[in-house]
Backbone as CSV, one residue per row, in Angstrom:
resi,resn,N_x,N_y,N_z,CA_x,CA_y,CA_z,C_x,C_y,C_z
1,MET,134.635,114.837,148.611,133.661,113.752,148.732,134.328,112.534,149.359
2,THR,133.636,111.921,150.340,134.155,110.732,150.993,133.989,109.518,150.087
3,MET,135.063,108.755,149.952,135.029,107.579,149.087,134.968,106.324,149.942
4,SER,134.168,105.360,149.523,134.004,104.111,150.245,135.206,103.202,149.984
5,ALA,135.941,102.882,151.047,137.114,102.014,150.892,136.753,100.641,150.319
6,PRO,135.667,99.989,150.798,135.301,98.694,150.192,134.974,98.801,148.707
7,LEU,134.286,99.874,148.311,133.925,100.035,146.902,135.177,100.266,146.056
8,VAL,136.105,101.054,146.561,137.370,101.284,145.858,138.142,99.969,145.727
9,ALA,138.160,99.190,146.816,138.869,97.913,146.794,138.258,96.964,145.766
10,VAL,136.933,96.935,145.689,136.260,96.082,144.708,136.635,96.501,143.287
11,GLY,136.691,97.817,143.059,137.062,98.314,141.739,138.480,97.919,141.349
12,ILE,139.402,98.027,142.296,140.797,97.664,142.019,140.921,96.169,141.771
13,VAL,140.247,95.367,142.604,140.281,93.917,142.410,139.695,93.551,141.044
14,GLN,138.617,94.225,140.654,138.022,93.966,139.343,139.028,94.224,138.226
15,ALA,139.752,95.343,138.322,140.751,95.668,137.293,141.843,94.605,137.238
16,LEU,142.280,94.138,138.408,143.314,93.098,138.447,142.799,91.774,137.889
17,LEU,141.537,91.452,138.150,140.940,90.231,137.597,140.841,90.320,136.078
18,TYR,140.476,91.489,135.571,140.467,91.702,134.117,141.864,91.449,133.546
19,LEU,142.869,91.964,134.255,144.247,91.824,133.798,144.659,90.350,133.747
20,LEU,144.356,89.625,134.819,144.705,88.210,134.861,143.933,87.409,133.821
21,PHE,142.687,87.793,133.577,141.873,87.092,132.586,142.461,87.250,131.189
22,ILE,142.791,88.485,130.807,143.290,88.706,129.451,144.651,88.042,129.276
23,ARG,145.441,87.959,130.342,146.721,87.244,130.257,146.476,85.747,130.140
24,PHE,145.474,85.225,130.843,145.159,83.798,130.776,144.717,83.392,129.373
25,VAL,143.992,84.273,128.686,143.490,83.965,127.352,144.634,83.741,126.365
26,ASP,145.813,84.287,126.659,146.993,84.061,125.821,147.498,82.651,126.110
27,LEU,146.887,81.659,125.469,147.027,80.266,125.876,148.403,79.681,125.644
28,TYR,149.072,80.061,124.561,150.244,79.314,124.131,151.570,79.934,124.551
29,GLU,151.602,81.242,124.739,152.867,81.911,125.072,152.561,83.060,126.014
30,ARG,152.226,82.709,127.249,151.763,83.688,128.221,152.865,84.692,128.548
31,GLU,152.491,85.964,128.626,153.477,87.021,128.860,153.929,87.046,130.315
32,PRO,155.224,87.269,130.557,155.742,87.271,131.932,155.142,88.411,132.756
33,LEU,154.809,88.121,133.998,154.253,89.150,134.878,155.253,90.273,135.110
34,ARG,156.541,89.975,134.982,157.553,91.025,135.190,157.450,92.106,134.117
35,TYR,156.801,91.810,133.004,156.528,92.814,131.988,155.117,93.370,132.133
36,VAL,154.150,92.491,132.403,152.740,92.888,132.409,152.427,93.847,133.558
37,ILE,152.916,93.534,134.766,152.599,94.360,135.933,153.132,95.792,135.792
38,PRO,154.409,95.997,135.381,154.858,97.385,135.207,154.056,98.162,134.170
39,VAL,153.587,97.491,133.131,152.763,98.166,132.134,151.440,98.605,132.763
40,PHE,150.839,97.740,133.584,149.615,98.093,134.309,149.862,99.301,135.213
41,VAL,150.963,99.266,135.946,151.292,100.369,136.861,151.520,101.663,136.084
42,TRP,152.163,101.564,134.917,152.358,102.753,134.085,151.002,103.373,133.733
43,GLY,150.059,102.542,133.330,148.735,103.060,133.001,148.066,103.702,134.197
44,PHE,148.218,103.072,135.360,147.573,103.569,136.575,148.173,104.888,137.054
45,ALA,149.493,104.996,136.996,150.176,106.144,137.602,150.695,107.149,136.588
46,VAL,151.582,106.709,135.698,152.281,107.642,134.805,151.342,108.206,133.739
47,ALA,150.697,107.324,132.991,149.850,107.780,131.885,148.687,108.624,132.389
48,THR,148.102,108.225,133.512,146.975,108.986,134.067,147.412,110.378,134.515
49,THR,148.512,110.453,135.232,148.988,111.746,135.733,149.370,112.681,134.586
50,ALA,150.145,112.171,133.627,150.563,112.999,132.495,149.353,113.459,131.675
51,SER,148.406,112.554,131.461,147.215,112.903,130.677,146.374,113.946,131.394
52,LEU,146.253,113.810,132.713,145.481,114.781,133.490,146.074,116.169,133.349
53,ILE,147.386,116.272,133.397,148.054,117.572,133.273,147.817,118.169,131.887
54,PHE,148.071,117.379,130.841,147.935,117.893,129.476,146.472,118.204,129.141
55,ASN,145.554,117.336,129.560,144.135,117.588,129.289,143.649,118.850,129.995
56,THR,144.134,119.057,131.227,143.724,120.243,131.983,144.258,121.512,131.337
57,VAL,145.513,121.485,130.927,146.095,122.653,130.255,145.337,122.953,128.967
58,ALA,145.019,121.914,128.197,144.281,122.108,126.953,142.892,122.670,127.228
59,ALA,142.215,122.145,128.248,140.866,122.611,128.566,140.875,124.074,128.999
60,VAL,141.857,124.446,129.812,141.960,125.847,130.253,142.199,126.759,129.055
61,THR,143.049,126.319,128.140,143.343,127.118,126.944,142.099,127.268,126.068
62,ILE,141.404,126.173,125.844,140.202,126.205,124.997,139.102,127.044,125.634
63,SER,139.015,127.021,126.967,137.947,127.751,127.666,138.048,129.257,127.488
64,THR,139.200,129.751,127.063,139.343,131.192,126.848,138.608,131.658,125.596
65,VAL,138.275,130.703,124.706,137.597,131.091,123.463,136.296,130.324,123.249
66,ALA,135.928,129.435,124.190,134.721,128.626,124.014,133.963,128.536,125.329
67,SER,132.693,128.166,125.222,131.868,128.002,126.408,132.301,126.771,127.186
68,GLU,131.775,126.646,128.387,132.134,125.503,129.232,131.712,124.187,128.580
69,GLN,130.509,124.152,128.006,130.020,122.935,127.370,130.853,122.571,126.141
70,ALA,131.169,123.581,125.340,131.979,123.336,124.151,133.387,122.893,124.531
71,THR,133.943,123.497,125.574,135.279,123.118,126.039,135.312,121.657,126.454
72,SER,134.287,121.237,127.194,134.218,119.851,127.645,134.145,118.890,126.464
73,ALA,133.316,119.235,125.469,133.149,118.357,124.303,134.415,118.307,123.461
74,ILE,135.028,119.453,123.217,136.242,119.502,122.403,137.371,118.728,123.073
75,THR,137.512,118.913,124.384,138.570,118.205,125.115,138.354,116.702,125.075
76,ALA,137.105,116.287,125.263,136.799,114.851,125.297,137.012,114.178,123.951
77,VAL,136.641,114.859,122.873,136.651,114.227,121.551,137.972,114.427,120.811
78,PHE,138.573,115.596,120.937,139.744,115.911,120.112,141.074,115.918,120.875
79,VAL,141.033,116.186,122.170,142.278,116.300,122.938,142.606,115.014,123.694
80,ALA,141.665,114.566,124.519,141.918,113.415,125.381,142.357,112.161,124.615
81,PRO,141.697,111.812,123.504,142.137,110.590,122.799,143.588,110.655,122.337
82,VAL,144.018,111.808,121.845,145.396,111.946,121.367,146.378,111.883,122.538
83,VAL,146.087,112.635,123.587,146.985,112.693,124.739,147.069,111.343,125.436
84,GLU,145.920,110.757,125.751,145.897,109.532,126.549,146.459,108.337,125.790
85,GLU,146.110,108.210,124.517,146.641,107.075,123.751,148.143,107.221,123.510
86,SER,148.630,108.439,123.429,150.070,108.649,123.262,150.831,108.201,124.501
87,PHE,150.348,108.589,125.683,151.057,108.217,126.905,150.890,106.739,127.226
88,LYS,149.735,106.171,126.934,149.581,104.723,127.136,150.444,103.964,126.132
89,GLY,150.466,104.432,124.905,151.266,103.773,123.877,152.748,103.828,124.161
90,LEU,153.194,104.870,124.861,154.617,104.980,125.206,155.056,103.788,126.055
91,ALA,154.192,103.314,126.942,154.530,102.144,127.761,154.753,100.918,126.891
92,LEU,153.965,100.774,125.829,154.089,99.620,124.947,155.388,99.685,124.143
93,ILE,155.771,100.886,123.745,157.044,101.050,123.035,158.209,100.674,123.944
94,ILE,158.121,101.098,125.214,159.196,100.803,126.165,159.308,99.304,126.399
95,VAL,158.172,98.632,126.619,158.234,97.195,126.908,158.679,96.420,125.666
96,PHE,158.331,96.912,124.480,158.804,96.259,123.252,160.317,96.410,123.132
97,ALA,160.832,97.599,123.443,162.278,97.822,123.389,162.999,96.943,124.403
98,VAL,162.442,96.822,125.606,163.037,95.955,126.625,163.034,94.502,126.160
99,ALA,161.929,94.073,125.541,161.834,92.700,125.042,162.893,92.433,123.979
100,LEU,163.162,93.439,123.131,164.211,93.277,122.120,165.574,93.087,122.762
101,VAL,165.849,93.882,123.786,167.140,93.791,124.470,167.290,92.439,125.168
102,MET,166.186,91.922,125.714,166.237,90.694,126.499,166.082,89.446,125.647
103,ARG,166.146,89.573,124.333,165.956,88.432,123.449,167.040,87.376,123.571
104,ARG,168.092,87.655,124.303,169.201,86.706,124.364,168.799,85.362,124.978
105,ARG,167.652,85.311,125.686,167.195,84.026,126.201,166.616,83.158,125.090
106,GLY,166.478,83.732,123.892,166.064,82.935,122.750,164.733,83.320,122.164
107,SER,163.793,83.787,122.955,162.457,84.090,122.445,162.185,85.583,122.503
108,MET,161.191,85.986,121.728,160.764,87.383,121.712,159.491,87.484,122.531
109,GLU,159.546,88.189,123.685,158.425,88.210,124.601,157.263,89.080,124.126
110,TYR,157.481,89.897,123.111,156.412,90.768,122.634,156.368,90.657,121.121
111,SER,155.533,89.778,120.605,155.381,89.649,119.160,154.015,89.053,118.860
112,GLY,153.342,89.615,117.873,152.064,89.067,117.452,150.862,89.806,118.016
113,VAL,149.707,89.437,117.504,148.446,90.093,117.863,148.104,89.883,119.329
114,MET,148.222,88.644,119.809,147.807,88.344,121.175,148.653,89.088,122.191
115,ASP,149.957,89.146,121.968,150.827,89.885,122.879,150.445,91.365,122.907
116,GLY,150.142,91.907,121.728,149.730,93.306,121.663,148.456,93.567,122.435
117,ILE,147.510,92.629,122.366,146.258,92.785,123.115,146.518,92.695,124.612
118,VAL,147.401,91.784,125.019,147.694,91.632,126.451,148.328,92.904,127.008
119,TYR,149.361,93.412,126.341,150.040,94.603,126.859,149.176,95.855,126.715
120,GLY,148.455,95.967,125.604,147.553,97.103,125.444,146.458,97.104,126.488
121,SER,145.925,95.913,126.780,144.893,95.804,127.812,145.458,96.113,129.191
122,ALA,146.681,95.661,129.448,147.289,95.888,130.766,147.398,97.376,131.072
123,VAL,147.933,98.147,130.138,148.052,99.587,130.383,146.669,100.232,130.407
124,GLY,145.742,99.708,129.607,144.385,100.249,129.593,143.639,99.999,130.893
125,PHE,143.773,98.800,131.456,143.109,98.503,132.726,143.657,99.377,133.842
126,GLY,144.976,99.581,133.852,145.557,100.447,134.864,145.062,101.874,134.744
127,PHE,145.020,102.373,133.496,144.554,103.739,133.260,143.089,103.869,133.664
128,ALA,142.275,102.875,133.301,140.834,102.965,133.526,140.483,103.041,135.005
129,ILE,141.124,102.202,135.832,140.774,102.227,137.253,141.197,103.547,137.891
130,ALA,142.353,104.074,137.477,142.786,105.364,138.026,141.825,106.484,137.602
131,GLU,141.429,106.478,136.327,140.499,107.501,135.838,139.147,107.378,136.532
132,ASP,138.688,106.151,136.746,137.396,105.957,137.404,137.435,106.431,138.852
133,LEU,138.571,106.274,139.514,138.701,106.787,140.873,138.625,108.312,140.891
134,LEU,139.196,108.942,139.877,139.086,110.402,139.775,137.632,110.827,139.548
135,TYR,136.926,110.075,138.710,135.509,110.362,138.487,134.695,110.134,139.763
136,TYR,135.074,109.120,140.533,134.407,108.853,141.803,134.542,110.062,142.733
137,ALA,135.761,110.575,142.836,136.011,111.718,143.710,135.241,112.958,143.258
138,GLN,135.024,113.065,141.946,134.374,114.265,141.412,132.853,114.140,141.322
139,TYR,132.369,112.936,140.929,130.938,112.801,140.631,130.197,111.815,141.521
140,GLY,130.900,111.032,142.323,130.212,110.162,143.255,130.265,108.684,142.902
141,ALA,129.747,107.877,143.834,129.837,106.423,143.733,129.055,105.870,142.548
142,GLU,127.899,106.447,142.237,127.077,105.910,141.143,127.829,105.949,139.821
143,THR,128.484,107.062,139.558,129.271,107.184,138.325,130.397,106.160,138.304
144,PHE,131.050,105.982,139.436,132.141,105.009,139.541,131.645,103.599,139.230
145,VAL,130.519,103.221,139.806,129.979,101.873,139.613,129.584,101.649,138.156
146,VAL,128.921,102.637,137.554,128.502,102.505,136.156,129.708,102.344,135.247
147,ARG,130.732,103.169,135.457,131.928,103.080,134.625,132.646,101.752,134.829
148,ARG,132.678,101.256,136.059,133.323,99.974,136.324,132.562,98.816,135.692
149,LEU,131.238,98.864,135.772,130.432,97.749,135.265,130.411,97.702,133.742
150,PHE,130.290,98.864,133.105,130.065,98.877,131.662,131.260,99.368,130.844
151,GLY,132.168,100.084,131.462,133.264,100.667,130.692,134.637,100.175,131.059
152,GLY,134.722,99.102,131.854,136.016,98.635,132.327,136.962,98.197,131.228
153,PHE,136.403,97.794,130.072,137.239,97.326,128.966,137.511,98.421,127.934
154,ALA,136.993,99.620,128.145,137.092,100.654,127.113,138.543,101.010,126.786
155,HIS,139.295,101.455,127.786,140.682,101.860,127.532,141.532,100.682,127.060
156,ALA,141.225,99.489,127.559,141.948,98.297,127.098,141.703,98.073,125.611
157,ALA,140.457,98.270,125.178,140.125,98.080,123.761,140.833,99.109,122.890
158,PHE,140.856,100.359,123.345,141.503,101.417,122.547,142.994,101.099,122.356
159,THR,143.700,100.919,123.466,145.154,100.826,123.412,145.625,99.484,122.851
160,SER,144.750,98.484,122.854,145.119,97.212,122.239,145.421,97.372,120.757
161,LEU,144.800,98.353,120.111,145.098,98.602,118.692,146.549,99.038,118.524
162,THR,147.010,99.898,119.410,148.432,100.274,119.392,149.302,99.058,119.669
163,GLY,148.887,98.251,120.648,149.645,97.064,120.996,149.756,96.080,119.851
164,VAL,148.666,95.892,119.117,148.686,94.975,117.980,149.636,95.487,116.900
165,GLY,149.591,96.788,116.636,150.492,97.368,115.633,151.950,97.146,115.984
166,ILE,152.298,97.322,117.262,153.674,97.104,117.702,154.007,95.611,117.671
167,GLY,153.063,94.781,118.079,153.305,93.346,118.117,153.557,92.729,116.760
168,LEU,153.075,93.366,115.704,153.271,92.830,114.354,154.632,93.199,113.758
169,ILE,155.395,94.064,114.431,156.699,94.472,113.898,157.600,93.276,113.610
170,PRO,157.747,92.307,114.547,158.643,91.185,114.249,158.128,90.266,113.139
171,TRP,156.865,90.378,112.760,156.272,89.476,111.787,156.400,89.977,110.357
172,VAL,156.966,91.157,110.178,157.120,91.699,108.820,158.590,92.014,108.569
173,ARG,159.001,91.872,107.320,160.397,92.152,106.952,160.570,93.571,106.409
174,ASN,159.526,94.093,105.797,159.595,95.395,105.141,159.792,96.513,106.170
175,GLY,160.828,97.328,105.957,161.123,98.411,106.893,160.008,99.422,107.004
176,PHE,159.339,99.717,105.879,158.232,100.670,105.908,157.100,100.153,106.789
177,LEU,156.784,98.867,106.671,155.704,98.293,107.467,156.053,98.277,108.950
178,LYS,157.336,98.107,109.266,157.737,98.095,110.672,157.466,99.437,111.346
179,VAL,157.436,100.493,110.565,157.099,101.822,111.089,155.606,102.095,110.934
180,ALA,155.043,101.712,109.788,153.654,102.041,109.481,152.667,101.296,110.375
181,LEU,152.945,100.042,110.701,151.994,99.255,111.484,151.756,99.837,112.886
182,PRO,152.805,100.139,113.662,152.538,100.723,114.978,151.903,102.108,114.899
183,LEU,152.305,102.915,113.906,151.686,104.229,113.750,150.210,104.104,113.392
184,THR,149.902,103.153,112.519,148.503,102.918,112.155,147.704,102.451,113.367
185,GLY,148.315,101.565,114.161,147.643,101.109,115.370,147.357,102.247,116.327
186,LEU,148.333,103.148,116.501,148.146,104.289,117.401,147.051,105.215,116.887
187,ILE,147.059,105.497,115.597,146.038,106.376,115.019,144.648,105.755,115.162
188,CYS,144.552,104.450,114.920,143.264,103.768,115.073,142.795,103.783,116.521
189,ALA,143.746,103.658,117.462,143.394,103.735,118.881,142.824,105.112,119.214
190,MET,143.460,106.154,118.694,142.964,107.511,118.921,141.570,107.704,118.317
191,LEU,141.374,107.194,117.098,140.084,107.346,116.429,138.976,106.610,117.178
192,LEU,139.259,105.362,117.582,138.251,104.598,118.321,137.918,105.283,119.642
193,HIS,138.935,105.787,120.313,138.742,106.518,121.568,137.886,107.766,121.327
194,ALA,138.181,108.491,120.258,137.430,109.704,119.941,135.972,109.386,119.602
195,ILE,135.751,108.321,118.848,134.385,107.918,118.497,133.597,107.546,119.744
196,PHE,134.244,106.811,120.648,133.582,106.435,121.900,133.227,107.674,122.712
197,ASN,134.184,108.598,122.862,133.925,109.810,123.641,132.848,110.670,123.004
198,PHE,132.850,110.765,121.669,131.809,111.532,120.989,130.445,110.904,121.228
199,THR,130.375,109.581,121.122,129.106,108.888,121.337,128.622,109.086,122.767
200,ALA,129.551,109.009,123.730,129.182,109.208,125.130,128.707,110.635,125.378
201,THR,129.369,111.604,124.727,128.997,113.008,124.898,127.649,113.315,124.269
202,ALA,127.405,112.760,123.073,126.183,113.082,122.335,124.994,112.183,122.678
203,PHE,125.282,110.905,122.989,124.179,109.947,123.143,124.212,109.170,124.460
204,GLY,125.131,109.513,125.340,125.154,108.892,126.661,125.467,107.412,126.641
205,ALA,124.562,106.608,127.196,124.798,105.173,127.399,124.948,104.390,126.100
206,VAL,124.579,104.992,124.968,124.755,104.306,123.675,126.228,103.953,123.458
207,ALA,127.118,104.722,124.064,128.556,104.459,123.913,128.913,103.068,124.417
208,TYR,128.212,102.592,125.439,128.517,101.267,125.975,128.047,100.162,125.037
209,VAL,127.009,100.435,124.251,126.584,99.490,123.214,127.683,99.391,122.141
210,LEU,128.227,100.548,121.772,129.348,100.576,120.827,130.523,99.784,121.372
211,LEU,130.817,99.965,122.656,131.931,99.260,123.276,131.702,97.751,123.250
212,LEU,130.477,97.315,123.472,130.166,95.889,123.420,130.477,95.316,122.044
213,GLY,130.146,96.075,121.007,130.470,95.639,119.652,131.963,95.535,119.429
214,VAL,132.712,96.497,119.945,134.166,96.487,119.796,134.775,95.283,120.512
215,VAL,134.319,95.009,121.735,134.829,93.872,122.500,134.510,92.557,121.779
216,THR,133.339,92.482,121.158,132.979,91.278,120.393,133.943,91.059,119.235
217,VAL,134.300,92.143,118.539,135.272,92.036,117.445,136.611,91.542,117.975
218,TYR,137.014,92.037,119.154,138.269,91.587,119.751,138.225,90.098,120.076
219,LEU,137.096,89.625,120.568,136.978,88.204,120.883,137.178,87.353,119.634
220,VAL,136.598,87.795,118.524,136.782,87.082,117.256,138.249,87.116,116.843
221,LEU,138.878,88.289,116.974,140.287,88.438,116.612,141.168,87.523,117.455
222,ILE,140.867,87.419,118.749,141.644,86.561,119.635,141.523,85.097,119.220
223,VAL,140.304,84.665,118.912,140.095,83.279,118.488,140.869,82.988,117.204
224,VAL,140.824,83.930,116.259,141.530,83.739,114.989,143.033,83.671,115.222
225,TRP,143.572,84.568,116.054,145.023,84.577,116.260,145.481,83.356,117.035
226,LEU,144.687,82.875,117.971,145.051,81.654,118.675,145.113,80.478,117.702
227,ALA,144.233,80.478,116.700,144.293,79.440,115.667,145.579,79.556,114.858
228,VAL,146.006,80.801,114.578,147.277,81.026,113.873,148.437,80.500,114.713
229,GLU,148.423,80.795,116.016,149.497,80.323,116.888,149.512,78.798,116.968
230,ARG,148.332,78.186,117.052,148.266,76.732,117.114,148.843,76.100,115.847
231,ARG,148.518,76.684,114.703,149.059,76.173,113.441,150.569,76.374,113.375
232,THR,151.040,77.507,113.870,152.485,77.768,113.881,153.221,76.725,114.711
233,ILE,152.689,76.418,115.888,153.316,75.409,116.743,153.343,74.062,116.039
234,ARG,152.233,73.710,115.421,152.160,72.419,114.727,153.139,72.358,113.557
235,ASP,153.182,73.413,112.758,154.041,73.409,111.567,155.524,73.472,111.914
236,GLU,155.873,74.332,112.870,157.283,74.567,113.156,157.923,73.461,113.991
237,LEU,157.125,72.721,114.746,157.696,71.672,115.592,157.673,70.303,114.923
238,ARG,157.073,70.209,113.743,157.017,68.911,113.067,158.418,68.364,112.828
239,ASP,159.325,69.209,112.339,160.695,68.768,112.071,161.465,68.456,113.349
240,GLU,161.053,69.065,114.456,161.791,68.872,115.704,161.642,67.453,116.244
241,VAL,160.581,66.758,115.822,160.438,65.353,116.219,161.565,64.539,115.595
242,GLY,161.816,64.767,114.305,162.903,64.069,113.619,164.263,64.425,114.175
243,PHE,164.419,65.679,114.615,165.699,66.102,115.183,165.914,65.544,116.591
244,GLY,164.840,65.047,117.197,164.937,64.539,118.564,164.756,65.606,119.624
245,THR,164.382,66.821,119.210,164.180,67.902,120.179,162.972,67.612,121.060
246,ILE,161.886,67.139,120.457,160.695,66.754,121.199,160.287,65.352,120.747
247,SER,159.500,64.705,121.582,159.042,63.351,121.257,157.735,63.425,120.459
248,PRO,157.372,62.334,119.771,156.078,62.313,119.073,154.909,62.567,120.017
249,GLU,155.000,62.058,121.251,153.925,62.286,122.220,153.819,63.772,122.564
250,GLU,154.959,64.432,122.730,154.939,65.864,123.025,154.389,66.656,121.846
251,TYR,154.759,66.244,120.638,154.243,66.922,119.451,152.717,66.810,119.395
252,GLY,152.179,65.725,119.902,150.736,65.540,119.878,149.991,66.445,120.840
253,ILE,150.639,66.848,121.941,149.920,67.662,122.927,150.275,69.145,122.870
254,LEU,151.442,69.496,122.331,151.887,70.893,122.396,150.979,71.872,121.644
255,PRO,150.430,71.523,120.477,149.579,72.508,119.792,148.211,72.700,120.431
256,THR,147.860,71.882,121.424,146.530,71.954,122.030,146.656,72.276,123.511
257,TYR,146.185,73.431,123.897,146.323,73.896,125.273,145.690,72.933,126.263
258,PHE,144.518,72.424,125.951,143.805,71.590,126.913,144.465,70.223,127.069
259,ARG,145.080,69.693,126.003,145.828,68.440,126.146,147.051,68.650,127.027
260,ARG,147.731,69.774,126.835,148.885,70.076,127.681,148.464,70.178,129.134
261,THR,147.360,70.885,129.384,146.879,71.057,130.752,146.508,69.719,131.366
262,GLY,145.846,68.863,130.593,145.488,67.545,131.095,146.715,66.715,131.443
263,TYR,147.762,66.834,130.616,149.007,66.110,130.889,149.636,66.590,132.192
264,TYR,149.651,67.907,132.401,150.239,68.451,133.629,149.438,68.018,134.859
265,LEU,148.112,68.035,134.738,147.279,67.610,135.870,147.542,66.152,136.215
266,GLY,147.750,65.323,135.175,148.061,63.918,135.421,149.338,63.756,136.219
267,LEU,150.369,64.532,135.882,151.630,64.477,136.630,151.433,64.924,138.070
268,LEU,150.628,65.965,138.275,150.383,66.464,139.628,149.619,65.444,140.462
269,PHE,148.606,64.821,139.869,147.828,63.830,140.596,148.666,62.614,140.970
270,GLN,149.700,62.339,140.173,150.604,61.235,140.476,151.687,61.629,141.484
271,GLY,151.687,62.885,141.874,152.682,63.359,142.832,154.056,63.585,142.237
272,ARG,154.145,63.670,140.914,155.448,63.829,140.239,155.732,65.315,140.017
273,LEU,155.994,66.022,141.082,156.179,67.470,141.008,157.413,67.854,140.198
274,GLY,158.493,67.097,140.369,159.703,67.396,139.613,159.486,67.224,138.124
275,ALA,158.821,66.129,137.742,158.530,65.899,136.318,157.605,66.978,135.775
276,TRP,156.666,67.435,136.607,155.739,68.502,136.186,156.499,69.791,135.902
277,ARG,157.425,70.151,136.799,158.183,71.392,136.608,159.042,71.327,135.345
278,ILE,159.732,70.204,135.156,160.593,70.070,133.980,159.763,70.057,132.708
279,ALA,158.644,69.341,132.724,157.799,69.256,131.532,157.297,70.635,131.126
280,ARG,156.877,71.428,132.099,156.402,72.783,131.779,157.513,73.621,131.159
281,LYS,158.715,73.522,131.721,159.833,74.298,131.177,160.189,73.841,129.764
282,VAL,160.232,72.526,129.563,160.541,71.995,128.238,159.483,72.412,127.230
283,HIS,158.230,72.272,127.594,157.149,72.582,126.662,157.070,74.075,126.365
284,ASN,157.270,74.900,127.383,157.261,76.350,127.142,158.403,76.751,126.212
285,THR,159.561,76.132,126.412,160.696,76.424,125.542,160.434,75.921,124.129
286,ALA,159.773,74.774,124.007,159.449,74.243,122.685,158.482,75.164,121.944
287,VAL,157.504,75.714,122.662,156.587,76.668,122.039,157.336,77.932,121.635
288,ASP,158.223,78.414,122.512,159.066,79.561,122.149,159.890,79.247,120.904
289,LEU,160.390,78.024,120.833,161.174,77.601,119.683,160.351,77.687,118.395
290,ALA,159.089,77.269,118.456,158.228,77.318,117.270,158.072,78.745,116.760
291,PHE,157.793,79.686,117.659,157.617,81.074,117.235,158.941,81.702,116.813
292,THR,160.022,81.320,117.486,161.328,81.854,117.112,161.708,81.406,115.708
293,LYS,161.424,80.129,115.382,161.711,79.628,114.035,160.923,80.407,112.990
294,ARG,159.655,80.660,113.269,158.835,81.412,112.320,159.370,82.826,112.120
295,LEU,159.700,83.493,113.225,160.198,84.862,113.122,161.584,84.904,112.494
296,ALA,162.420,83.898,112.790,163.764,83.859,112.207,163.674,83.705,110.695
297,ARG,162.741,82.905,110.237,162.589,82.720,108.802,162.073,83.990,108.137
298,ARG,161.229,84.712,108.834,160.714,85.957,108.266,161.777,87.040,108.218
299,SER,162.668,87.052,109.211,163.701,88.097,109.239,164.952,87.701,108.482
300,TRP,165.126,86.389,108.238,166.311,85.888,107.531,167.607,86.373,108.179
301,SER,167.662,86.361,109.479,168.851,86.891,110.157,169.643,85.767,110.811
302,ALA,170.971,85.962,110.866,171.828,84.983,111.532,171.525,84.918,113.026
303,SER,171.176,86.062,113.616,170.865,86.075,115.040,169.629,85.232,115.331
304,GLY,168.678,85.222,114.400,167.494,84.397,114.578,167.831,82.927,114.591
305,GLU,168.675,82.505,113.681,169.109,81.110,113.651,169.889,80.753,114.907
306,SER,170.647,81.694,115.414,171.394,81.450,116.645,170.444,81.238,117.819
307,ARG,169.361,82.017,117.869,168.388,81.847,118.953,167.685,80.504,118.849
308,VAL,167.428,80.050,117.632,166.824,78.730,117.440,167.734,77.652,118.015
309,ALA,169.019,77.739,117.688,169.979,76.755,118.199,170.066,76.807,119.723
310,GLU,170.013,78.002,120.291,170.090,78.155,121.744,168.895,77.499,122.425
311,GLN,167.732,77.626,121.823,166.549,77.034,122.442,166.563,75.518,122.341
312,ARG,167.039,74.992,121.216,167.187,73.534,121.114,168.153,73.035,122.193
313,ALA,169.246,73.764,122.384,170.221,73.362,123.395,169.618,73.449,124.795
314,ARG,168.786,74.450,125.022,168.161,74.602,126.339,167.219,73.440,126.634
315,ILE,166.491,72.997,125.632,165.598,71.853,125.821,166.394,70.608,126.181
316,GLN,167.498,70.394,125.467,168.334,69.231,125.766,168.923,69.329,127.171
317,ALA,169.301,70.537,127.576,169.856,70.723,128.915,168.806,70.420,129.985
318,LEU,167.570,70.848,129.743,166.490,70.562,130.687,166.242,69.061,130.794
319,ARG,166.298,68.387,129.657,166.108,66.925,129.695,167.258,66.266,130.446
320,GLY,168.473,66.795,130.302,169.614,66.261,131.033,169.437,66.440,132.528
321,THR,168.892,67.602,132.929,168.626,67.856,134.334,167.614,66.874,134.898
322,ALA,166.578,66.609,134.083,165.546,65.665,134.515,166.105,64.262,134.653
323,ALA,166.961,63.868,133.694,167.556,62.528,133.745,168.470,62.377,134.960
324,ALA,169.243,63.422,135.240,170.140,63.374,136.399,169.360,63.276,137.704
325,ALA,168.190,63.936,137.740,167.384,63.906,138.961,166.801,62.520,139.218
326,ARG,166.601,61.729,138.146,166.028,60.404,138.296,167.053,59.362,138.744
327,THR,168.338,59.691,138.533,169.389,58.711,138.875,169.870,58.876,140.316
């Protein structure tokens, strides 16, 4: 079947816009693109290819003892969710391990609910566009458009549960929970995926109504977690004013994304590009410092305290750079 290049391009751009949107929603500690983009690519290429192979082998095996219709239903409900969520989840485990290794800069790039949603969505968006292109080749443009319009967030919603489970690892001290939380997230991702596929198989478009409900729950979860992050920044940076790490004026704007943005716009409108760059670096490091302090206290580790000290020193070094530039 001939595929329309403009339609394919629109679908890919849509997936990338979804990716940028979900990263933008992470207001206080945005994830680096050097982590987010490879996770998206993994979903698009690695997870899709591996899942296609395993799903096909399973379907061929099942077809020897079941009808074509039964094979399709069994594969969709019982096989695909396990296979696909496992391969998508593997990307999240890898990026979490990389983030642990790279912690020497002071902050943990993958921790908390919001980070889990960002990385889970990234691999999900990549997987979804690749899968939709396969459906386009097999069933035509109408199927592709419907899946893009109504199901673009489906895989992101499923795998975000795995991402949240992994993201909560640094927030707990108990060794059992550090294992149980990501496993629970993965199992829940598989179950949600299976429920969606069953609904789509049995009731068709009703599955998209279910998906709308799931996305609504995620929106509530995001709002709640952003409130947790805002409180963390406020609580953890209060002492830093007394230490001289940040000024009272900075403490007033750091917990509020829109105040920070307004401050940066003011610097840009004044033509103070150097001050804008330094302020962003200082403020981002200060926010990292707030989360690092919280996680260090939860882990009670000497390495955590060392990272806190490193970030305080980095802020002072940035201020020294700014002062030298003014002289």
